[in-house]
C-alpha positions as a Markdown table, in Angstrom:
| # | Residue | x | y | z |
|---|---|---|---|---|
| 1 | Met | 0.0 | 17.5 | 21.1 |
| 2 | Ser | -2.5 | 17.9 | 18.2 |
| 3 | Gly | 0.2 | 16.8 | 15.6 |
| 4 | Tyr | 0.6 | 13.6 | 17.6 |
| 5 | Ala | -3.2 | 13.1 | 17.6 |
| 6 | Ala | -3.4 | 13.7 | 14.0 |
| 7 | Gly | -0.6 | 11.1 | 13.5 |
| 8 | Gly | -2.4 | 8.6 | 15.5 |
| 9 | Val | -5.6 | 9.1 | 13.6 |
| 10 | Ala | -3.7 | 8.9 | 10.4 |
| 11 | Leu | -2.2 | 5.5 | 11.5 |
| 12 | Val | -5.7 | 4.3 | 12.3 |
| 13 | Ile | -7.0 | 5.3 | 8.9 |
| 14 | Ile | -4.1 | 3.8 | 7.0 |
| 15 | Gly | -4.4 | 0.4 | 8.9 |
| 16 | Leu | -8.1 | 0.4 | 8.3 |
| 17 | Tyr | -7.5 | 1.1 | 4.6 |
| 18 | Ala | -4.9 | -1.7 | 4.4 |
| 19 | Thr | -7.2 | -4.1 | 6.2 |
| 20 | Ile | -10.2 | -3.5 | 4.1 |
| 21 | Thr | -8.5 | -3.2 | 0.6 |
| 22 | Arg | -5.7 | -6.0 | 0.6 |
| 23 | Thr | -6.1 | -9.5 | -0.2 |
| 24 | Asn | -2.8 | -10.9 | 1.0 |
| 25 | Leu | -3.2 | -12.3 | 4.6 |
| 26 | Leu | 0.2 | -10.9 | 5.8 |
| 27 | Gln | -0.8 | -7.4 | 4.4 |
| 28 | Ile | -4.0 | -7.7 | 6.5 |
| 29 | Ile | -2.2 | -8.5 | 9.6 |
| 30 | Ile | 0.3 | -5.7 | 9.1 |
| 31 | Gly | -2.7 | -3.3 | 8.6 |
| 32 | Leu | -4.2 | -4.4 | 11.8 |
| 33 | Glu | -0.9 | -3.8 | 13.6 |
| 34 | Ile | -0.6 | -0.4 | 12.2 |
| 35 | Met | -4.2 | 0.4 | 13.3 |
| 36 | Ala | -3.3 | -0.8 | 16.8 |
| 37 | Arg | -0.3 | 1.4 | 17.0 |
| 38 | Gly | -2.4 | 4.5 | 16.1 |
| 39 | Val | -5.0 | 3.5 | 18.8 |
| 40 | Ser | -2.1 | 3.1 | 21.3 |
| 41 | Leu | -0.7 | 6.5 | 20.4 |
| 42 | Val | -4.1 | 8.2 | 20.7 |
| 43 | Phe | -4.7 | 6.5 | 24.0 |
| 44 | Ile | -1.3 | 7.6 | 25.5 |
| 45 | Leu | -2.1 | 11.1 | 24.3 |
| 46 | Gly | -5.5 | 11.1 | 26.1 |
| 47 | Gly | -3.8 | 9.9 | 29.3 |
| 48 | Ala | -1.2 | 12.7 | 29.0 |
| 49 | Gln | -3.8 | 15.3 | 28.5 |
| 50 | Ser | -6.1 | 14.0 | 31.3 |
| 51 | Gly | -3.3 | 13.7 | 33.8 |
| 52 | Thr | -3.6 | 9.9 | 34.1 |
| 53 | Leu | -0.4 | 9.0 | 32.0 |
| 54 | Ala | 0.6 | 6.1 | 34.3 |
| 55 | Ala | -2.7 | 4.4 | 34.0 |
| 56 | Ala | -2.8 | 5.0 | 30.3 |
| 57 | Gln | 0.7 | 3.5 | 29.8 |
| 58 | Ala | -0.3 | 0.4 | 31.9 |
| 59 | Val | -3.3 | -0.2 | 29.7 |
| 60 | Val | -1.2 | 0.3 | 26.5 |
| 61 | Val | 1.5 | -2.1 | 27.7 |
| 62 | Thr | -1.2 | -4.8 | 28.4 |
| 63 | Thr | -2.8 | -4.2 | 25.1 |
| 64 | Ile | 0.7 | -4.6 | 23.3 |
| 65 | Leu | 1.0 | -8.0 | 25.2 |
| 66 | Ile | -2.3 | -9.2 | 24.0 |
| 67 | Glu | -1.6 | -8.0 | 20.5 |
| 68 | Ala | 1.6 | -10.0 | 20.4 |
| 69 | Val | -0.3 | -13.3 | 21.3 |
| 70 | Thr | -3.0 | -12.4 | 18.8 |
| 71 | Val | -0.4 | -11.8 | 16.0 |
| 72 | Ala | 1.4 | -15.0 | 16.9 |
| 73 | Ile | -1.9 | -16.9 | 16.6 |
| 74 | Ala | -2.8 | -15.2 | 13.3 |
| 75 | Leu | 0.7 | -15.9 | 11.9 |
| 76 | Ser | 0.5 | -19.5 | 12.7 |
| 77 | Leu | -3.0 | -19.6 | 11.0 |
| 78 | Val | -1.4 | -17.9 | 7.9 |
| 79 | Val | 1.3 | -20.5 | 7.9 |
| 80 | Ala | -1.3 | -23.3 | 8.0 |
| 81 | Ala | -3.3 | -21.7 | 5.2 |
| 82 | Tyr | -0.2 | -21.3 | 3.0 |
| 83 | Gln | 0.8 | -24.9 | 3.6 |
| 84 | His | -2.8 | -26.0 | 2.6 |
| 85 | Asn | -3.4 | -23.7 | -0.4 |
| 86 | Lys | 0.3 | -22.7 | -1.4 |
| 87 | Ser | -1.2 | -19.1 | -1.5 |
| 88 | Leu | -1.6 | -16.3 | 0.9 |
| 89 | Ser | -4.7 | -14.9 | -0.9 |
| 90 | Ile | -8.1 | -14.7 | 0.6 |
| 91 | Thr | -9.7 | -15.7 | -2.6 |
| 92 | Ala | -8.0 | -19.0 | -2.3 |
| 93 | Leu | -9.5 | -19.5 | 1.3 |
| 94 | Arg | -12.9 | -18.5 | 0.1 |
| 95 | Arg | -12.9 | -21.3 | -2.4 |
| 96 | Leu | -12.5 | -24.0 | 0.5 |
| 97 | Lys | -15.5 | -26.1 | 1.2 |
| 98 | Gly | -16.2 | -27.8 | 4.4 |
């Protein structure tokens, strides 16, 4: 089990690194999704070790559904930003005034 926990923590760290260091909006969304997968894995492992695997799975499935809606909204915002700026860079969005 500790190998899976290390893998989950590694996914969280990789996702956090991608979210902080990237300037492309799609890469940031991918980093957030990688981080969410790591958190889900660690949550399932915690449920398995504590004996409440069914409850942990129910919470993770609910979280996955919420993340799917969040990603759909984020991707629609990325498409709108691309149509306005013709760029996926955060620096182009920072130059907007309004």
